[in-house]
Biotite code that builds the C-alpha atoms (Angstrom):
import biotite.structure as struc

atoms = struc.array([
    struc.Atom([73.707, -17.670, -68.225], chain_id="A", res_id=1, res_name="MET", atom_name="CA", element="C"),
    struc.Atom([76.087, -15.813, -65.941], chain_id="A", res_id=2, res_name="ARG", atom_name="CA", element="C"),
    struc.Atom([74.881, -13.045, -63.623], chain_id="A", res_id=3, res_name="PHE", atom_name="CA", element="C"),
    struc.Atom([76.630, -10.565, -61.375], chain_id="A", res_id=4, res_name="VAL", atom_name="CA", element="C"),
    struc.Atom([74.728, -9.737, -58.197], chain_id="A", res_id=5, res_name="VAL", atom_name="CA", element="C"),
    struc.Atom([75.503, -6.483, -56.433], chain_id="A", res_id=6, res_name="SER", atom_name="CA", element="C"),
    struc.Atom([73.604, -4.311, -54.006], chain_id="A", res_id=7, res_name="GLY", atom_name="CA", element="C"),
    struc.Atom([72.757, -0.808, -52.926], chain_id="A", res_id=8, res_name="THR", atom_name="CA", element="C"),
    struc.Atom([74.404, -1.450, -49.568], chain_id="A", res_id=9, res_name="ASP", atom_name="CA", element="C"),
    struc.Atom([75.940, -4.158, -47.395], chain_id="A", res_id=10, res_name="THR", atom_name="CA", element="C"),
    struc.Atom([73.973, -6.686, -45.314], chain_id="A", res_id=11, res_name="ASN", atom_name="CA", element="C"),
    struc.Atom([70.787, -6.332, -47.343], chain_id="A", res_id=12, res_name="ILE", atom_name="CA", element="C"),
    struc.Atom([70.342, -9.997, -48.198], chain_id="A", res_id=13, res_name="GLY", atom_name="CA", element="C"),
    struc.Atom([72.392, -10.409, -51.382], chain_id="A", res_id=14, res_name="LYS", atom_name="CA", element="C"),
    struc.Atom([73.791, -13.749, -50.296], chain_id="A", res_id=15, res_name="THR", atom_name="CA", element="C"),
    struc.Atom([70.348, -15.198, -49.550], chain_id="A", res_id=16, res_name="VAL", atom_name="CA", element="C"),
    struc.Atom([69.155, -13.895, -52.927], chain_id="A", res_id=17, res_name="PHE", atom_name="CA", element="C"),
    struc.Atom([72.172, -15.511, -54.618], chain_id="A", res_id=18, res_name="CYS", atom_name="CA", element="C"),
    struc.Atom([71.382, -18.814, -52.928], chain_id="A", res_id=19, res_name="ALA", atom_name="CA", element="C"),
    struc.Atom([67.790, -18.628, -54.119], chain_id="A", res_id=20, res_name="GLY", atom_name="CA", element="C"),
    struc.Atom([68.879, -17.760, -57.648], chain_id="A", res_id=21, res_name="LEU", atom_name="CA", element="C"),
    struc.Atom([71.440, -20.596, -57.745], chain_id="A", res_id=22, res_name="CYS", atom_name="CA", element="C"),
    struc.Atom([68.718, -22.990, -56.665], chain_id="A", res_id=23, res_name="GLY", atom_name="CA", element="C"),
    struc.Atom([66.242, -21.678, -59.211], chain_id="A", res_id=24, res_name="LEU", atom_name="CA", element="C"),
    struc.Atom([68.714, -21.826, -62.113], chain_id="A", res_id=25, res_name="LEU", atom_name="CA", element="C"),
    struc.Atom([70.873, -24.773, -61.075], chain_id="A", res_id=26, res_name="GLY", atom_name="CA", element="C"),
    struc.Atom([73.853, -22.429, -61.294], chain_id="A", res_id=27, res_name="ALA", atom_name="CA", element="C"),
    struc.Atom([77.218, -22.454, -59.571], chain_id="A", res_id=28, res_name="ARG", atom_name="CA", element="C"),
    struc.Atom([78.176, -19.687, -57.114], chain_id="A", res_id=29, res_name="TYR", atom_name="CA", element="C"),
    struc.Atom([81.329, -17.575, -57.031], chain_id="A", res_id=30, res_name="TRP", atom_name="CA", element="C"),
    struc.Atom([82.381, -14.931, -54.546], chain_id="A", res_id=31, res_name="LYS", atom_name="CA", element="C"),
    struc.Atom([85.636, -13.626, -56.084], chain_id="A", res_id=32, res_name="PRO", atom_name="CA", element="C"),
    struc.Atom([86.843, -11.914, -52.889], chain_id="A", res_id=33, res_name="VAL", atom_name="CA", element="C"),
    struc.Atom([85.652, -12.961, -49.450], chain_id="A", res_id=34, res_name="GLN", atom_name="CA", element="C"),
    struc.Atom([86.444, -10.528, -46.660], chain_id="A", res_id=35, res_name="ALA", atom_name="CA", element="C"),
    struc.Atom([85.415, -11.864, -43.266], chain_id="A", res_id=36, res_name="GLY", atom_name="CA", element="C"),
    struc.Atom([84.930, -15.396, -42.039], chain_id="A", res_id=37, res_name="LEU", atom_name="CA", element="C"),
    struc.Atom([82.937, -17.594, -42.159], chain_id="A", res_id=38, res_name="PRO", atom_name="CA", element="C"),
    struc.Atom([82.366, -16.870, -45.823], chain_id="A", res_id=39, res_name="GLY", atom_name="CA", element="C"),
    struc.Atom([79.244, -16.460, -47.909], chain_id="A", res_id=40, res_name="ASP", atom_name="CA", element="C"),
    struc.Atom([80.038, -19.549, -49.981], chain_id="A", res_id=41, res_name="SER", atom_name="CA", element="C"),
    struc.Atom([79.183, -21.742, -46.986], chain_id="A", res_id=42, res_name="ALA", atom_name="CA", element="C"),
    struc.Atom([75.816, -20.021, -46.625], chain_id="A", res_id=43, res_name="VAL", atom_name="CA", element="C"),
    struc.Atom([74.949, -20.548, -50.300], chain_id="A", res_id=44, res_name="VAL", atom_name="CA", element="C"),
    struc.Atom([76.067, -24.175, -50.106], chain_id="A", res_id=45, res_name="LYS", atom_name="CA", element="C"),
    struc.Atom([73.821, -24.749, -47.110], chain_id="A", res_id=46, res_name="GLU", atom_name="CA", element="C"),
    struc.Atom([70.795, -22.906, -48.486], chain_id="A", res_id=47, res_name="LEU", atom_name="CA", element="C"),
    struc.Atom([70.960, -24.041, -52.118], chain_id="A", res_id=48, res_name="ALA", atom_name="CA", element="C"),
    struc.Atom([73.300, -27.013, -52.294], chain_id="A", res_id=49, res_name="GLY", atom_name="CA", element="C"),
    struc.Atom([74.978, -25.139, -55.131], chain_id="A", res_id=50, res_name="ALA", atom_name="CA", element="C"),
    struc.Atom([78.391, -26.043, -56.497], chain_id="A", res_id=51, res_name="GLU", atom_name="CA", element="C"),
    struc.Atom([80.883, -23.502, -55.206], chain_id="A", res_id=52, res_name="ILE", atom_name="CA", element="C"),
    struc.Atom([83.664, -22.013, -57.316], chain_id="A", res_id=53, res_name="VAL", atom_name="CA", element="C"),
    struc.Atom([86.572, -21.336, -54.930], chain_id="A", res_id=54, res_name="PRO", atom_name="CA", element="C"),
    struc.Atom([87.224, -17.711, -54.049], chain_id="A", res_id=55, res_name="GLU", atom_name="CA", element="C"),
    struc.Atom([90.213, -16.015, -55.649], chain_id="A", res_id=56, res_name="ALA", atom_name="CA", element="C"),
    struc.Atom([91.000, -14.310, -52.328], chain_id="A", res_id=57, res_name="TYR", atom_name="CA", element="C"),
    struc.Atom([89.889, -15.213, -48.799], chain_id="A", res_id=58, res_name="VAL", atom_name="CA", element="C"),
    struc.Atom([90.597, -12.515, -46.226], chain_id="A", res_id=59, res_name="LEU", atom_name="CA", element="C"),
    struc.Atom([89.969, -12.663, -42.500], chain_id="A", res_id=60, res_name="LYS", atom_name="CA", element="C"),
    struc.Atom([88.966, -9.090, -41.678], chain_id="A", res_id=61, res_name="LEU", atom_name="CA", element="C"),
    struc.Atom([85.270, -8.224, -42.244], chain_id="A", res_id=62, res_name="PRO", atom_name="CA", element="C"),
    struc.Atom([85.990, -4.951, -44.025], chain_id="A", res_id=63, res_name="ALA", atom_name="CA", element="C"),
    struc.Atom([86.387, -3.495, -47.481], chain_id="A", res_id=64, res_name="SER", atom_name="CA", element="C"),
    struc.Atom([88.532, -5.896, -49.544], chain_id="A", res_id=65, res_name="PRO", atom_name="CA", element="C"),
    struc.Atom([91.272, -3.305, -50.032], chain_id="A", res_id=66, res_name="HIS", atom_name="CA", element="C"),
    struc.Atom([91.566, -2.833, -46.255], chain_id="A", res_id=67, res_name="GLN", atom_name="CA", element="C"),
    struc.Atom([91.259, -6.527, -45.411], chain_id="A", res_id=68, res_name="ALA", atom_name="CA", element="C"),
    struc.Atom([93.959, -7.382, -47.949], chain_id="A", res_id=69, res_name="ALA", atom_name="CA", element="C"),
    struc.Atom([96.302, -4.684, -46.627], chain_id="A", res_id=70, res_name="ALA", atom_name="CA", element="C"),
    struc.Atom([95.940, -6.063, -43.105], chain_id="A", res_id=71, res_name="GLU", atom_name="CA", element="C"),
    struc.Atom([97.353, -9.385, -44.344], chain_id="A", res_id=72, res_name="GLU", atom_name="CA", element="C"),
    struc.Atom([99.962, -7.913, -46.668], chain_id="A", res_id=73, res_name="GLY", atom_name="CA", element="C"),
    struc.Atom([98.081, -9.148, -49.735], chain_id="A", res_id=74, res_name="ILE", atom_name="CA", element="C"),
    struc.Atom([97.687, -7.219, -52.971], chain_id="A", res_id=75, res_name="ILE", atom_name="CA", element="C"),
    struc.Atom([94.517, -8.024, -54.896], chain_id="A", res_id=76, res_name="ILE", atom_name="CA", element="C"),
    struc.Atom([95.065, -8.221, -58.658], chain_id="A", res_id=77, res_name="ASP", atom_name="CA", element="C"),
    struc.Atom([91.727, -7.244, -60.250], chain_id="A", res_id=78, res_name="PRO", atom_name="CA", element="C"),
    struc.Atom([92.895, -8.516, -63.652], chain_id="A", res_id=79, res_name="ASP", atom_name="CA", element="C"),
    struc.Atom([93.171, -12.012, -62.191], chain_id="A", res_id=80, res_name="SER", atom_name="CA", element="C"),
    struc.Atom([89.444, -12.095, -61.493], chain_id="A", res_id=81, res_name="LEU", atom_name="CA", element="C"),
    struc.Atom([88.024, -13.913, -64.505], chain_id="A", res_id=82, res_name="VAL", atom_name="CA", element="C"),
    struc.Atom([84.547, -15.454, -64.298], chain_id="A", res_id=83, res_name="PRO", atom_name="CA", element="C"),
    struc.Atom([84.405, -19.153, -65.230], chain_id="A", res_id=84, res_name="PRO", atom_name="CA", element="C"),
    struc.Atom([82.077, -20.261, -68.005], chain_id="A", res_id=85, res_name="GLU", atom_name="CA", element="C"),
    struc.Atom([78.732, -21.978, -67.541], chain_id="A", res_id=86, res_name="GLY", atom_name="CA", element="C"),
    struc.Atom([75.667, -21.106, -65.445], chain_id="A", res_id=87, res_name="PRO", atom_name="CA", element="C"),
    struc.Atom([77.066, -18.919, -62.701], chain_id="A", res_id=88, res_name="LEU", atom_name="CA", element="C"),
    struc.Atom([75.936, -16.446, -60.023], chain_id="A", res_id=89, res_name="VAL", atom_name="CA", element="C"),
    struc.Atom([78.726, -14.046, -58.999], chain_id="A", res_id=90, res_name="ILE", atom_name="CA", element="C"),
    struc.Atom([78.324, -12.064, -55.785], chain_id="A", res_id=91, res_name="GLU", atom_name="CA", element="C"),
    struc.Atom([80.213, -8.839, -55.222], chain_id="A", res_id=92, res_name="GLY", atom_name="CA", element="C"),
    struc.Atom([81.022, -7.391, -51.791], chain_id="A", res_id=93, res_name="ALA", atom_name="CA", element="C"),
    struc.Atom([78.711, -4.770, -50.329], chain_id="A", res_id=94, res_name="GLY", atom_name="CA", element="C"),
    struc.Atom([77.782, -2.129, -52.877], chain_id="A", res_id=95, res_name="GLY", atom_name="CA", element="C"),
    struc.Atom([79.062, -1.238, -56.316], chain_id="A", res_id=96, res_name="LEU", atom_name="CA", element="C"),
    struc.Atom([81.667, 1.267, -55.171], chain_id="A", res_id=97, res_name="MET", atom_name="CA", element="C"),
    struc.Atom([83.485, -1.036, -52.753], chain_id="A", res_id=98, res_name="VAL", atom_name="CA", element="C"),
    struc.Atom([87.247, -0.777, -53.438], chain_id="A", res_id=99, res_name="PRO", atom_name="CA", element="C"),
    struc.Atom([89.237, -3.871, -54.291], chain_id="A", res_id=100, res_name="LEU", atom_name="CA", element="C"),
    struc.Atom([92.437, -1.854, -54.265], chain_id="A", res_id=101, res_name="THR", atom_name="CA", element="C"),
    struc.Atom([93.180, 1.833, -53.705], chain_id="A", res_id=102, res_name="ARG", atom_name="CA", element="C"),
    struc.Atom([92.710, 2.354, -57.450], chain_id="A", res_id=103, res_name="GLU", atom_name="CA", element="C"),
    struc.Atom([90.055, -0.171, -58.561], chain_id="A", res_id=104, res_name="VAL", atom_name="CA", element="C"),
    struc.Atom([86.425, -0.464, -57.462], chain_id="A", res_id=105, res_name="LEU", atom_name="CA", element="C"),
    struc.Atom([84.235, -3.546, -57.827], chain_id="A", res_id=106, res_name="TYR", atom_name="CA", element="C"),
    struc.Atom([82.144, -1.664, -60.391], chain_id="A", res_id=107, res_name="ILE", atom_name="CA", element="C"),
    struc.Atom([85.277, -1.223, -62.541], chain_id="A", res_id=108, res_name="ASP", atom_name="CA", element="C"),
    struc.Atom([85.679, -4.997, -62.679], chain_id="A", res_id=109, res_name="VAL", atom_name="CA", element="C"),
    struc.Atom([81.986, -5.436, -63.489], chain_id="A", res_id=110, res_name="PHE", atom_name="CA", element="C"),
    struc.Atom([82.410, -2.966, -66.360], chain_id="A", res_id=111, res_name="ALA", atom_name="CA", element="C"),
    struc.Atom([85.281, -5.067, -67.726], chain_id="A", res_id=112, res_name="ARG", atom_name="CA", element="C"),
    struc.Atom([83.272, -8.284, -67.497], chain_id="A", res_id=113, res_name="TRP", atom_name="CA", element="C"),
    struc.Atom([80.195, -6.835, -69.265], chain_id="A", res_id=114, res_name="LYS", atom_name="CA", element="C"),
    struc.Atom([78.006, -9.534, -67.718], chain_id="A", res_id=115, res_name="LEU", atom_name="CA", element="C"),
    struc.Atom([74.348, -8.798, -66.913], chain_id="A", res_id=116, res_name="PRO", atom_name="CA", element="C"),
    struc.Atom([74.045, -7.326, -63.438], chain_id="A", res_id=117, res_name="LEU", atom_name="CA", element="C"),
    struc.Atom([71.201, -7.822, -60.972], chain_id="A", res_id=118, res_name="ILE", atom_name="CA", element="C"),
    struc.Atom([70.926, -5.011, -58.444], chain_id="A", res_id=119, res_name="LEU", atom_name="CA", element="C"),
    struc.Atom([69.573, -6.014, -55.025], chain_id="A", res_id=120, res_name="CYS", atom_name="CA", element="C"),
    struc.Atom([67.809, -3.173, -53.215], chain_id="A", res_id=121, res_name="ALA", atom_name="CA", element="C"),
    struc.Atom([66.409, -3.172, -49.712], chain_id="A", res_id=122, res_name="ARG", atom_name="CA", element="C"),
    struc.Atom([62.853, -1.904, -49.368], chain_id="A", res_id=123, res_name="THR", atom_name="CA", element="C"),
    struc.Atom([63.481, 0.233, -46.266], chain_id="A", res_id=124, res_name="LYS", atom_name="CA", element="C"),
    struc.Atom([63.555, 4.023, -46.100], chain_id="A", res_id=125, res_name="LEU", atom_name="CA", element="C"),
    struc.Atom([66.325, 5.516, -48.249], chain_id="A", res_id=126, res_name="GLY", atom_name="CA", element="C"),
    struc.Atom([66.157, 2.852, -50.931], chain_id="A", res_id=127, res_name="THR", atom_name="CA", element="C"),
    struc.Atom([64.917, 5.208, -53.653], chain_id="A", res_id=128, res_name="ILE", atom_name="CA", element="C"),
    struc.Atom([68.012, 7.397, -53.497], chain_id="A", res_id=129, res_name="ASN", atom_name="CA", element="C"),
    struc.Atom([70.460, 4.516, -53.088], chain_id="A", res_id=130, res_name="HIS", atom_name="CA", element="C"),
    struc.Atom([68.937, 2.491, -55.894], chain_id="A", res_id=131, res_name="THR", atom_name="CA", element="C"),
    struc.Atom([68.639, 5.315, -58.424], chain_id="A", res_id=132, res_name="LEU", atom_name="CA", element="C"),
    struc.Atom([72.240, 6.382, -57.754], chain_id="A", res_id=133, res_name="LEU", atom_name="CA", element="C"),
    struc.Atom([73.383, 2.781, -58.245], chain_id="A", res_id=134, res_name="SER", atom_name="CA", element="C"),
    struc.Atom([71.428, 2.485, -61.500], chain_id="A", res_id=135, res_name="ILE", atom_name="CA", element="C"),
    struc.Atom([73.011, 5.696, -62.778], chain_id="A", res_id=136, res_name="GLU", atom_name="CA", element="C"),
    struc.Atom([76.513, 4.440, -61.937], chain_id="A", res_id=137, res_name="ALA", atom_name="CA", element="C"),
    struc.Atom([75.880, 1.106, -63.646], chain_id="A", res_id=138, res_name="ILE", atom_name="CA", element="C"),
    struc.Atom([74.617, 2.696, -66.843], chain_id="A", res_id=139, res_name="ARG", atom_name="CA", element="C"),
    struc.Atom([77.368, 5.300, -66.927], chain_id="A", res_id=140, res_name="ARG", atom_name="CA", element="C"),
    struc.Atom([79.873, 2.466, -67.188], chain_id="A", res_id=141, res_name="ARG", atom_name="CA", element="C"),
    struc.Atom([77.987, 0.566, -69.867], chain_id="A", res_id=142, res_name="GLY", atom_name="CA", element="C"),
    struc.Atom([77.220, -2.422, -67.637], chain_id="A", res_id=143, res_name="ILE", atom_name="CA", element="C"),
    struc.Atom([74.140, -4.340, -68.822], chain_id="A", res_id=144, res_name="PRO", atom_name="CA", element="C"),
    struc.Atom([71.541, -3.949, -66.056], chain_id="A", res_id=145, res_name="LEU", atom_name="CA", element="C"),
    struc.Atom([69.341, -7.039, -66.002], chain_id="A", res_id=146, res_name="HIS", atom_name="CA", element="C"),
    struc.Atom([66.928, -5.711, -63.387], chain_id="A", res_id=147, res_name="GLY", atom_name="CA", element="C"),
    struc.Atom([66.309, -4.918, -59.743], chain_id="A", res_id=148, res_name="VAL", atom_name="CA", element="C"),
    struc.Atom([65.481, -7.494, -57.090], chain_id="A", res_id=149, res_name="ALA", atom_name="CA", element="C"),
    struc.Atom([63.912, -5.982, -53.983], chain_id="A", res_id=150, res_name="PHE", atom_name="CA", element="C"),
    struc.Atom([64.561, -7.509, -50.579], chain_id="A", res_id=151, res_name="ILE", atom_name="CA", element="C"),
    struc.Atom([62.464, -6.993, -47.461], chain_id="A", res_id=152, res_name="GLY", atom_name="CA", element="C"),
    struc.Atom([58.907, -6.139, -46.533], chain_id="A", res_id=153, res_name="GLU", atom_name="CA", element="C"),
    struc.Atom([56.603, -4.831, -49.263], chain_id="A", res_id=154, res_name="ALA", atom_name="CA", element="C"),
    struc.Atom([56.958, -1.136, -50.070], chain_id="A", res_id=155, res_name="ASN", atom_name="CA", element="C"),
    struc.Atom([54.925, -0.784, -53.250], chain_id="A", res_id=156, res_name="GLU", atom_name="CA", element="C"),
    struc.Atom([55.364, 2.941, -53.820], chain_id="A", res_id=157, res_name="GLU", atom_name="CA", element="C"),
    struc.Atom([59.150, 2.848, -53.434], chain_id="A", res_id=158, res_name="SER", atom_name="CA", element="C"),
    struc.Atom([59.402, -0.121, -55.788], chain_id="A", res_id=159, res_name="GLU", atom_name="CA", element="C"),
    struc.Atom([57.095, 1.546, -58.307], chain_id="A", res_id=160, res_name="LYS", atom_name="CA", element="C"),
    struc.Atom([58.931, 4.862, -58.438], chain_id="A", res_id=161, res_name="ILE", atom_name="CA", element="C"),
    struc.Atom([62.331, 3.151, -58.709], chain_id="A", res_id=162, res_name="ILE", atom_name="CA", element="C"),
    struc.Atom([61.118, 1.112, -61.689], chain_id="A", res_id=163, res_name="VAL", atom_name="CA", element="C"),
    struc.Atom([59.557, 4.180, -63.333], chain_id="A", res_id=164, res_name="GLU", atom_name="CA", element="C"),
    struc.Atom([62.375, 6.685, -62.799], chain_id="A", res_id=165, res_name="LEU", atom_name="CA", element="C"),
    struc.Atom([65.145, 4.140, -63.236], chain_id="A", res_id=166, res_name="GLY", atom_name="CA", element="C"),
    struc.Atom([63.476, 2.629, -66.312], chain_id="A", res_id=167, res_name="GLN", atom_name="CA", element="C"),
    struc.Atom([64.488, -0.779, -65.028], chain_id="A", res_id=168, res_name="VAL", atom_name="CA", element="C"),
    struc.Atom([62.856, -4.196, -64.881], chain_id="A", res_id=169, res_name="LYS", atom_name="CA", element="C"),
    struc.Atom([61.453, -5.319, -61.533], chain_id="A", res_id=170, res_name="ARG", atom_name="CA", element="C"),
    struc.Atom([62.491, -8.948, -61.149], chain_id="A", res_id=171, res_name="LEU", atom_name="CA", element="C"),
    struc.Atom([60.566, -9.540, -57.936], chain_id="A", res_id=172, res_name="GLY", atom_name="CA", element="C"),
    struc.Atom([60.811, -9.135, -54.178], chain_id="A", res_id=173, res_name="ARG", atom_name="CA", element="C"),
    struc.Atom([62.319, -11.573, -51.700], chain_id="A", res_id=174, res_name="LEU", atom_name="CA", element="C"),
    struc.Atom([60.575, -11.189, -48.336], chain_id="A", res_id=175, res_name="PRO", atom_name="CA", element="C"),
    struc.Atom([62.192, -11.807, -44.979], chain_id="A", res_id=176, res_name="VAL", atom_name="CA", element="C"),
    struc.Atom([62.127, -15.574, -44.374], chain_id="A", res_id=177, res_name="ILE", atom_name="CA", element="C"),
    struc.Atom([62.081, -16.680, -40.739], chain_id="A", res_id=178, res_name="GLU", atom_name="CA", element="C"),
    struc.Atom([63.221, -19.259, -39.972], chain_id="A", res_id=179, res_name="PRO", atom_name="CA", element="C"),
    struc.Atom([65.494, -19.366, -43.001], chain_id="A", res_id=180, res_name="LEU", atom_name="CA", element="C"),
    struc.Atom([65.965, -22.905, -44.308], chain_id="A", res_id=181, res_name="THR", atom_name="CA", element="C"),
    struc.Atom([66.887, -24.352, -47.683], chain_id="A", res_id=182, res_name="ALA", atom_name="CA", element="C"),
    struc.Atom([63.393, -25.687, -48.241], chain_id="A", res_id=183, res_name="GLY", atom_name="CA", element="C"),
    struc.Atom([61.630, -22.469, -47.309], chain_id="A", res_id=184, res_name="ARG", atom_name="CA", element="C"),
    struc.Atom([63.974, -20.353, -49.436], chain_id="A", res_id=185, res_name="LEU", atom_name="CA", element="C"),
    struc.Atom([63.410, -22.553, -52.483], chain_id="A", res_id=186, res_name="ALA", atom_name="CA", element="C"),
    struc.Atom([59.650, -22.413, -52.040], chain_id="A", res_id=187, res_name="GLY", atom_name="CA", element="C"),
    struc.Atom([59.457, -18.657, -51.501], chain_id="A", res_id=188, res_name="VAL", atom_name="CA", element="C"),
    struc.Atom([61.930, -17.858, -54.277], chain_id="A", res_id=189, res_name="PHE", atom_name="CA", element="C"),
    struc.Atom([59.981, -19.940, -56.804], chain_id="A", res_id=190, res_name="ALA", atom_name="CA", element="C"),
    struc.Atom([56.826, -17.993, -55.937], chain_id="A", res_id=191, res_name="LYS", atom_name="CA", element="C"),
    struc.Atom([58.352, -14.531, -55.970], chain_id="A", res_id=192, res_name="THR", atom_name="CA", element="C"),
    struc.Atom([60.677, -14.838, -58.984], chain_id="A", res_id=193, res_name="PHE", atom_name="CA", element="C"),
    struc.Atom([60.099, -16.291, -62.464], chain_id="A", res_id=194, res_name="ASP", atom_name="CA", element="C"),
    struc.Atom([62.861, -18.451, -63.930], chain_id="A", res_id=195, res_name="ALA", atom_name="CA", element="C"),
    struc.Atom([61.960, -17.123, -67.395], chain_id="A", res_id=196, res_name="LYS", atom_name="CA", element="C"),
    struc.Atom([63.199, -13.675, -66.337], chain_id="A", res_id=197, res_name="ASP", atom_name="CA", element="C"),
    struc.Atom([66.685, -15.139, -66.013], chain_id="A", res_id=198, res_name="PHE", atom_name="CA", element="C"),
    struc.Atom([66.751, -17.215, -69.197], chain_id="A", res_id=199, res_name="ALA", atom_name="CA", element="C"),
])
């Protein structure tokens, strides 16, 4: 199975979730466009020992891919981004509406791929609005929404209303793990997510 992982915002824990999911499923990891170094692939490798599919573009500036590419005189070709076959976890950059070029957003590429998408949502204040808007954008483009994975401290009412109003599957919640190690991530992930939900 191949999954796309996106989020309601940046720096919410998508990469840690991807590492946990790769470990749970024995899947490879692919970050099509890496903007900012060191990259997320190294984090996933360290936390999950997952096989890494090389990035299509590696950019130095930690910014939106379209801006980071422009800084280096690179033009990203969205049509060149083709997911490899086999068990794979694909991580986007930031949220759904992050631009790859001045004309193409990440969500446009996800709509072309038509792969099941997992939406990561932080549990902090504001998550209801951000998550429901993201769900609406995903469905408007015909992208198969596999479910929502919450990240952070428990916020039962926010999670409940998102699931109800968004009519979406709750896949689980990944709590803050401190200290974060490969062993602790694997143990926590196996308790908070069910592999059968990703079969």
